[in-house]
DRENDO-1510 file (C-alpha; in Angstrom, 1 decimal, always signed):
<recs>
REC; n; res; u; v; w
REC; 1; MET; +65.2; -92.6; +13.5 .
REC; 2; SER; +62.9; -94.2; +11.2 .
REC; 3; PHE; +61.7; -91.5; +8.5 .
REC; 4; PHE; +58.5; -93.6; +8.4 .
REC; 5; LEU; +58.1; -93.4; +12.6 .
REC; 6; ASN; +55.4; -91.1; +12.8 .
REC; 7; ASN; +54.1; -92.3; +9.2 .
REC; 8; ALA; +50.4; -92.1; +10.3 .
REC; 9; ALA; +50.2; -88.4; +11.4 .
REC; 10; ASN; +52.4; -87.5; +8.2 .
REC; 11; GLN; +49.4; -89.0; +6.2 .
REC; 12; SER; +46.3; -86.9; +8.0 .
REC; 13; VAL; +48.6; -84.0; +8.1 .
REC; 14; ASN; +49.3; -84.3; +4.2 .
REC; 15; MET; +45.4; -85.3; +3.8 .
REC; 16; GLN; +44.2; -82.6; +4.6 .
REC; 17; ASN; +46.6; -80.4; +3.0 .
REC; 18; MET; +45.6; -82.2; -0.1 .
REC; 19; ALA; +41.7; -81.7; +1.0 .
REC; 20; MET; +42.8; -77.7; +1.1 .
REC; 21; ALA; +44.2; -77.7; -1.6 .
REC; 22; GLU; +41.6; -79.3; -4.0 .
REC; 23; GLN; +39.1; -76.6; -1.9 .
REC; 24; GLU; +41.3; -73.9; -3.2 .
REC; 25; LEU; +41.9; -75.1; -7.1 .
REC; 26; GLU; +38.1; -75.5; -7.1 .
REC; 27; MET; +37.5; -71.5; -6.2 .
REC; 28; VAL; +40.2; -70.7; -8.7 .
REC; 29; SER; +38.8; -72.7; -11.2 .
REC; 30; ASP; +35.1; -70.9; -10.4 .
REC; 31; LEU; +36.8; -67.6; -10.3 .
REC; 32; PHE; +38.3; -68.1; -13.6 .
REC; 33; ASN; +35.2; -69.1; -15.0 .
REC; 34; ARG; +33.0; -66.7; -14.1 .
REC; 35; ILE; +35.5; -64.4; -15.5 .
REC; 36; VAL; +35.5; -65.7; -18.4 .
REC; 37; SER; +31.4; -66.0; -18.6 .
REC; 38; SER; +30.8; -62.5; -17.6 .
REC; 39; CYS; +33.7; -61.0; -19.6 .
REC; 40; HIS; +33.6; -62.7; -23.2 .
REC; 41; SER; +29.5; -62.0; -23.1 .
REC; 42; LYS; +30.9; -58.3; -22.2 .
REC; 43; CYS; +33.8; -57.7; -24.7 .
REC; 44; ILE; +33.6; -60.0; -27.4 .
REC; 45; PRO; +30.8; -60.2; -30.1 .
REC; 46; LYS; +28.4; -63.0; -31.4 .
REC; 47; THR; +29.8; -63.3; -34.1 .
REC; 48; TYR; +33.7; -63.4; -34.6 .
REC; 49; ILE; +34.9; -61.2; -37.4 .
REC; 50; GLU; +38.7; -62.0; -37.0 .
REC; 51; GLY; +40.8; -64.9; -35.3 .
REC; 52; ASP; +42.1; -62.9; -32.7 .
REC; 53; LEU; +41.2; -59.7; -30.6 .
REC; 54; ASN; +40.9; -56.6; -31.4 .
REC; 55; LYS; +42.3; -53.5; -29.5 .
REC; 56; GLY; +39.1; -52.8; -28.5 .
REC; 57; GLU; +38.2; -56.3; -27.3 .
REC; 58; ALA; +41.4; -56.5; -25.2 .
REC; 59; VAL; +41.2; -53.5; -23.8 .
REC; 60; CYS; +37.9; -53.9; -22.6 .
REC; 61; ILE; +38.9; -57.4; -21.7 .
REC; 62; ASP; +41.6; -56.1; -19.6 .
REC; 63; ARG; +39.3; -53.3; -17.8 .
REC; 64; CYS; +36.8; -56.0; -17.0 .
REC; 65; VAL; +39.2; -58.2; -15.4 .
REC; 66; ALA; +40.4; -55.3; -13.6 .
REC; 67; LYS; +36.9; -54.5; -12.5 .
REC; 68; PHE; +36.1; -58.1; -11.5 .
REC; 69; PHE; +39.1; -57.9; -9.4 .
REC; 70; GLU; +38.3; -54.7; -7.8 .
REC; 71; VAL; +35.0; -55.5; -7.1 .
REC; 72; ASN; +35.9; -59.0; -5.4 .
REC; 73; LYS; +38.4; -57.5; -3.6 .
REC; 74; SER; +36.0; -54.9; -2.2 .
REC; 75; VAL; +32.9; -57.4; -1.3 .
REC; 76; GLY; +35.6; -59.5; +0.2 .
REC; 77; THR; +36.2; -56.9; +2.6 .
REC; 78; LYS; +32.8; -55.6; +3.4 .
REC; 79; LEU; +32.0; -59.1; +3.9 .
REC; 80; GLN; +35.3; -59.8; +6.6 .
REC; 81; GLN; +34.0; -56.4; +8.1 .
REC; 82; MET; +30.5; -57.4; +8.4 .
REC; 83; SER; +31.6; -61.3; +10.3 .
REC; 84; GLY; +34.5; -59.3; +13.0 .
REC; 85; ALA; +31.4; -56.2; +13.9 .
REC; 86; GLY; +28.7; -59.7; +14.4 .
REC; 87; LEU; +26.0; -58.2; +11.6 .
REC; 88; PRO; +24.4; -60.5; +10.0 .
REC; 89; MET; +25.3; -61.5; +6.1 .
</recs>
């Protein structure tokens, strides 16, 4: 049995997987950039005093990221509930 017997079918599946992987990468990159932008502006002053984050800035960043994910999860759950109930979004 040849490995290349169903090459066209395999290539179609691989192209679909690649497209899905690219879309997921874009979504993760967008999420990361929104977190960085939001938490940086909230937690780090415009003028840098030290090269590294101080304890207060690090704690602020940790809390900000945790809240961002918590809100993101809550919104996603609510949207799923609304779409499942047939409500307009």
